[in-house]
C-alpha positions in Angstrom: -24.0 -2.1 -40.6 -25.1 -1.8 -37.0 -27.2 1.2 -36.1 -25.9 3.9 -33.8 -27.8 4.5 -30.5 -29.1 7.9 -31.5 -30.2 6.6 -34.9 -32.7 4.3 -33.2 -36.4 5.3 -32.9 -37.7 6.3 -29.5 -39.6 3.0 -29.2 -36.5 1.0 -30.0 -34.4 2.9 -27.5 -37.1 2.4 -24.8 -37.2 -1.4 -25.5 -33.4 -1.6 -25.6 -33.1 0.2 -22.2 -35.5 -2.3 -20.6 -33.6 -5.2 -22.0 -30.3 -3.8 -20.9 -31.8 -3.0 -17.4 -32.8 -6.7 -17.0 -29.3 -7.8 -17.9 -27.2 -5.3 -16.0 -29.3 -4.6 -13.0 -29.1 -0.9 -13.7 -32.4 1.1 -13.9 -33.3 2.2 -17.5 -33.2 6.0 -16.7 -29.6 5.6 -15.5 -28.5 3.6 -18.5 -29.9 6.3 -20.6 -28.1 9.0 -18.7 -24.9 7.1 -18.9 -25.0 7.2 -22.7 -25.2 11.0 -22.5 -22.3 11.1 -20.1 -20.1 9.1 -22.5 -21.4 11.1 -25.5 -20.4 14.4 -23.8 -17.0 13.0 -22.9 -16.4 11.8 -26.4 -17.4 15.2 -27.9 -14.9 17.0 -25.6 -12.0 14.5 -26.1 -12.3 14.5 -29.9 -11.8 18.2 -29.8 -8.9 20.6 -29.6 -9.3 20.6 -25.8 -8.3 16.9 -25.4 -4.8 17.6 -24.1 -5.8 20.4 -21.8 -8.5 18.7 -19.7 -8.3 15.9 -17.1 -11.4 13.8 -16.3 -11.6 13.2 -12.5 -13.9 12.4 -9.6 -16.3 9.6 -8.9 -17.4 9.2 -12.5 -13.8 8.6 -13.5 -13.6 5.9 -10.8 -16.7 4.3 -12.3 -16.2 4.7 -16.0 -12.5 4.7 -16.5 -11.2 2.4 -13.7 -14.3 0.3 -12.8 -13.5 0.7 -9.2 -17.0 1.6 -8.0 -20.4 0.1 -8.9 -22.2 3.3 -8.0 -23.7 5.2 -10.9 -21.9 8.5 -11.0 -23.9 11.0 -13.0 -21.8 14.1 -13.6 -18.5 15.0 -15.3 -15.7 16.7 -13.3 -12.9 18.2 -15.4 -9.8 20.1 -14.6 -8.6 22.7 -17.1 -4.8 22.8 -16.6 -3.9 25.8 -14.4 -0.8 26.3 -16.6 -3.2 27.0 -19.4 -5.6 29.3 -17.4 -3.2 31.6 -15.5 0.4 30.9 -16.8 1.6 34.4 -16.0 0.6 34.1 -12.3 2.6 30.9 -11.6 6.1 31.2 -10.2 8.5 29.2 -12.4 5.6 27.2 -13.6 4.8 25.9 -10.1 1.1 25.1 -10.0 1.0 25.3 -6.2 1.1 28.9 -4.8 3.9 29.8 -2.4 1.6 32.1 -0.3 -2.1 32.7 0.4 -1.9 36.0 -1.4 -0.7 34.4 -4.6 -3.5 31.8 -4.2 -6.0 34.6 -3.9 -4.8 36.3 -7.1 -4.9 33.0 -9.0 -8.4 32.2 -7.7 -9.7 35.6 -8.7 -8.4 35.3 -12.2 -9.7 31.7 -12.6 -13.1 32.8 -11.5 -13.1 35.5 -14.1 -11.6 33.5 -17.0 -13.2 30.1 -16.5 -16.8 31.0 -17.3 -15.7 33.0 -20.4 -13.7 30.0 -21.5 -16.5 27.6 -20.9 -19.0 29.8 -22.9 -16.5 30.6 -25.7 -14.7 27.3 -26.1 -16.5 24.4 -24.5 -20.1 25.2 -25.3 -19.5 25.6 -29.1 -17.8 22.2 -29.2 -20.8 20.5 -27.6 -23.3 22.5 -29.7 -21.4 21.5 -32.9 -21.4 17.8 -31.8 -25.2 18.0 -31.1 -25.8 19.4 -34.5 -23.5 16.9 -36.2 -25.3 14.0 -34.5 -28.8 15.5 -35.0 -29.5 15.6 -31.3 -31.8 17.8 -29.3 -30.5 19.1 -26.0 -30.1 22.4 -24.3 -26.9 23.9 -22.9 -26.7 26.5 -20.1 -24.1 27.8 -17.6 -24.7 26.9 -14.0 -23.1 26.8 -10.6 -22.4 29.6 -8.1 -19.5 30.9 -10.3 -20.8 29.8 -13.7 -18.2 27.0 -13.5 -20.7 24.4 -14.8 -22.0 23.6 -18.3 -25.4 21.9 -18.0 -26.7 19.7 -20.8 -30.4 19.0 -20.5 -31.9 16.2 -22.6 -35.4 14.9 -23.1 -35.5 11.5 -21.2 -37.1 8.4 -22.5 -37.1 6.9 -19.0 -37.5 8.5 -15.6 -36.5 7.7 -12.0 -37.4 9.2 -8.6 -35.9 12.5 -9.5 -32.7 12.1 -7.4 -30.8 11.7 -10.7 -32.1 14.3 -13.1 -32.1 14.3 -16.9 -29.2 16.6 -17.1 -25.4 16.2 -17.4 -23.4 18.6 -15.4 -19.9 19.3 -16.6 -18.1 21.0 -13.8 -14.8 22.7 -14.6 -12.0 23.6 -12.2 -8.9 25.6 -13.2 -6.6 25.5 -10.1 -4.7 22.3 -10.6 -2.9 20.4 -13.4 -4.9 17.2 -13.2 -1.7 15.2 -12.8 -0.9 12.4 -12.5 -3.2 11.3 -15.4 -3.4 8.8 -18.2 -5.5 8.1 -21.3 -8.2 5.5 -20.8 -11.2 4.2 -22.7 -14.8 4.8 -21.5 -17.7 2.7 -22.7 -21.4 2.9 -22.1 -22.8 0.6 -19.4 -25.3 -1.1 -21.7 -23.0 -1.6 -24.6 -22.2 -5.2 -23.6 -25.9 -6.0 -23.3 -27.0 -4.6 -26.6 -24.2 -5.7 -28.9 -26.0 -5.0 -32.2 -26.0 -1.3 -31.5 -23.0 1.1 -31.7 -22.7 3.3 -28.6 -20.6 6.3 -28.0 -17.0 5.6 -26.8 -14.7 8.2 -25.2 -11.0 8.2 -24.6 -10.4 10.9 -22.0 -7.2 11.9 -20.1 -8.1 10.6 -16.6 -6.7 11.6 -13.2 -4.9 8.8 -11.3 -7.3 7.0 -9.0 -4.9 7.4 -6.1 -5.1 11.2 -6.4 -8.9 11.0 -6.5 -8.7 8.9 -3.2 -6.9 11.8 -1.5 -9.2 14.4 -2.9 -12.2 12.5 -1.5 -10.6 11.6 1.8 -9.7 15.2 2.5 -13.2 16.3 1.5 -14.6 13.8 4.0 -12.2 15.1 6.6 -13.4 18.7 6.2 -17.0 17.5 6.4 -16.3 15.7 9.7 -14.5 18.7 11.2 -17.3 21.1 10.2 -20.1 18.7 11.1 -22.5 19.7 8.3 -23.8 18.3 5.0 -23.0 20.9 2.3 -25.3 19.6 -0.3 -27.2 16.6 -1.5 -25.4 13.7 -3.2 -22.5 14.1 -0.8 -22.6 10.6 0.7 -21.1 9.3 -2.6 -17.6 10.2 -1.3 -17.9 7.6 1.5 -19.2 4.9 -0.7 -16.3 5.5 -3.1 -13.7 5.5 -0.3 -15.0 2.2 1.0 -15.0 0.8 -2.6 -11.4 1.9 -3.1 -10.4 0.2 0.2 -11.5 -3.1 -1.4 -9.6 -2.7 -4.6 -6.2 -1.8 -3.2 -6.2 1.7 -4.7 -6.7 3.2 -1.2 -3.6 1.4 0.2 -1.5 2.4 -2.9 -2.6 6.1 -2.3 -1.8 5.8 1.5 1.7 4.5 0.7 2.3 7.4 -1.7 3.3 10.1 0.8 4.6 12.4 -1.9 1.2 12.4 -3.6 -0.6 12.8 -0.2 1.5 15.9 0.7 1.0 17.4 -2.8 -2.8 17.2 -2.4 -2.5 18.6 1.1 -0.4 21.5 -0.1 -2.8 22.2 -3.0 -5.8 22.2 -0.7 -4.1 24.3 2.0 -3.7 27.1 -0.5 -6.8 26.9 -2.7 -9.3 25.3 -0.4 -8.5 26.5 3.1 -11.3 25.6 5.6 -12.0 26.1 9.3 -13.4 23.6 11.7 -16.3 24.2 14.2 -13.9 26.0 16.5 -12.8 28.4 13.8 -9.4 26.8 13.6 -7.8 26.3 10.2 -7.9 22.7 9.1 -4.5 21.2 8.8 -4.5 19.1 5.6 -0.8 18.0 6.0 -1.6 16.5 9.4 -4.8 15.0 8.0 -3.0 13.0 5.2 -0.6 11.4 7.7 -1.8 11.0 11.3 -4.9 13.1 12.1 -7.5 12.4 9.5 -11.2 12.0 10.4 -13.4 10.2 7.8 -16.3 9.0 10.0 -18.6 11.8 11.1 -20.6 12.0 14.3 -24.0 13.1 15.6 -26.2 15.1 13.2 -23.5 15.1 10.5 -23.6 11.3 10.4 -27.5 11.2 10.4 -27.6 13.7 7.4 -25.1 11.5 5.5 -27.2 8.4 6.2 -30.3 10.2 4.9 -28.6 11.3 1.7 -27.2 7.7 1.2 -30.8 6.3 1.4 -32.0 8.7 -1.2 -29.2 7.8 -3.5 -29.9 4.1 -3.1 -33.7 4.5 -3.6 -33.1 6.0 -7.1 -31.1 3.0 -8.2 -27.6 4.5 -8.2 -26.5 1.5 -6.1 -28.6 -1.1 -7.9 -25.7 -3.5 -8.4 -23.7 -3.3 -5.1 -25.7 -2.0 -2.1 -23.7 -2.2 1.1 -25.5 -1.0 4.2 -24.6 2.5 5.5 -23.2 0.8 8.6 -20.9 -1.3 6.4 -19.6 1.7 4.6 -18.9 3.6 7.8 -17.1 0.5 9.2 -14.9 0.4 6.1 -14.2 4.1 6.4 -13.3 3.7 10.1 -10.7 1.1 9.2 -9.3 3.4 6.5 -9.2 6.3 9.0 -7.2 4.1 11.4 -4.9 2.9 8.6 -4.1 6.5 7.5 -3.5 7.6 11.0 -0.9 4.9 11.6 1.3 6.5 8.9 4.4 8.4 9.7 5.7 11.5 7.9 
């Protein structure tokens, strides 16, 4: 019988990581982190929460759809709004009909989500750690305690851009739909076939919705002209990658989905531009989107992209920053040729 990954000695794990790195082109510390990502997903989706959570974001594009080569290190999950605040929805409609309703929902989600994470999600991961005989620490994080952070002792280390923690970030203001069940494997499983690695089968948000989530986030960034945090350049890399696979065009052609995302963001994620005008998401998803930033915002993005590349997150496919911006400019033009 083959050994499971976590049953191996530290020395055997270190050796296997080096072998897999040579075969895959992925740095050892990221291969190790990837195992923990899949392990955490498996623990959640083998639990009673499996039907209530949708896996989304860049990590889903990488792990579930194989659309991007970028190593995506954290886990974004949507806890169905119909589970979080059912009494605040009108006729079960997940999109508020007014800003006041959106504020009431947001207030309750911010109160309930941390309690649910601590009372429901954390015990599931703690039980899985104990069952598998693993040592790791769990703690709440994020500005609103919307994150559960799993810290493990690494065998391999990188530059520090990608830390030895897995951040599970939860949202509770959407349904996660459209979604589907997909298998998620460890990156090094194909290189080390004599070892059994974790496998997860999460409910995954449709790649086309993720495209619009990222495109509208890029639009807000451009209109505000500022980098909100590190690791933000990943959105542009992902958009450029989706343009190559056809998922971007499929999303652009789906006007109903585009308007659904715009309606959701207009209520729950209203933002203002540099002139203090409300950003019009509906116009953005049809004829007025801006994906390519300018000036200092462009320079900050390029700096963040270089840091991401230097830590090996782009070890397999490393397009230049200029190439990514060119692809995003073409996407921007393609979206803006749409008609309502």
